C-alpha positions, 0 to 999 in steps of 0.5 A, spaced: 943 410 776 940 417 774 945 420 778 951 416 775 948 419 768 946 411 766 940 411 761 935 407 764 929 403 760 924 399 762 920 393 759 912 393 760 910 386 759 903 386 761 896 389 762 895 388 769 895 392 775 903 391 776 905 394 770 900 400 771 903 401 777 910 401 774 907 406 769 905 410 774 912 410 778 917 410 772 913 413 766 909 419 769 912 426 767 915 429 773 917 422 777 923 422 780 924 415 777 922 417 770 925 412 765 929 414 759 925 410 755 920 403 755 920 397 751 912 395 751 910 388 748 904 391 745 901 398 742 896 398 747 901 398 753 905 403 749 899 408 749 898 407 757 906 409 758 905 415 753 898 417 756 902 419 763 908 422 759 907 424 752 915 425 751 917 418 753 921 414 748 917 408 747 919 402 742 914 397 741 916 389 741 911 384 741 913 378 745 918 374 740 913 369 736 915 368 729 910 366 724 911 359 722 911 358 714 905 352 714 898 353 716 893 349 720 888 345 717 881 346 720 879 340 725 876 334 721 872 328 725 876 329 732 877 335 736 884 335 739 885 340 745 892 341 748 895 344 754 903 346 753 907 349 759 909 348 766 906 342 770 904 347 776 898 348 780 899 355 782 901 359 776 898 354 771 892 351 774 894 344 771 890 340 776 884 344 774 886 343 766 887 335 768 880 335 771 877 338 766 880 334 760 878 328 764 871 330 764 870 332 756 874 326 754 869 322 758 863 326 755 864 328 748 865 323 742 871 324 738 875 328 742 883 328 744 886 331 750 893 332 751 897 335 756 905 337 754 910 339 759 913 337 766 914 340 773 913 339 780 905 337 780 907 331 775 905 326 780 899 329 782 897 330 775 898 322 774 894 321 780 888 325 778 888 322 771 888 315 774 882 317 779 878 321 775 873 318 770 875 319 763 882 321 766 885 315 762 884 317 755 888 324 757 895 323 754 901 326 757 907 328 754 914 330 757 916 338 755 918 338 748 925 343 745 923 349 743 924 348 736 918 342 736 913 347 739 910 349 732 909 342 730 906 340 736 901 346 736 899 345 729 897 338 731 891 341 736 885 344 734 884 348 741 889 350 746 887 351 754 890 355 759 887 357 765 893 361 768 891 367 772 899 369 771 899 370 764 900 377 761 902 375 754 901 367 754 907 365 749 903 358 748 897 362 746 901 367 742 905 361 738 898 358 737 895 364 734 901 365 730 900 358 727 893 359 725 893 366 723 892 366 716 887 360 716 881 364 718 
């Protein structure tokens, strides 16, 4: 690409070891693979690129999560917990979430737990919730269209995400934007 004179731009989406390696290989001054510029999802990640090459062109564009017009109300008499995302174990640890929701549903009065999404572990989650004490109190919902996400997020007080793979978890950002102006 460089030999052909084509500008190259990289996207830095996380603050994990893989991204740090990308910065080291593609952003460091003098690298034969030096990019013409980078787009970072946060100022902190942009600063990491600039630290290894002060002259690199950097744009900071946060993960595209708009701020909704309506705000979230403080919890009333029932605390509502939710998981939103793919129903998969390795990336999202959904069986751990389901087990924890079953337990909290059994042990904590006035709590509701909801799991929103679809995926390869749908049947495993169903079986787990049937077998676990408290599991029948956990409500399962199919995935929803993107234009309904904010409305559903605003119906919950706590969003749970156990993923080890999320650099910038969109669901958490969406929830943060929904409540940002409340506190």
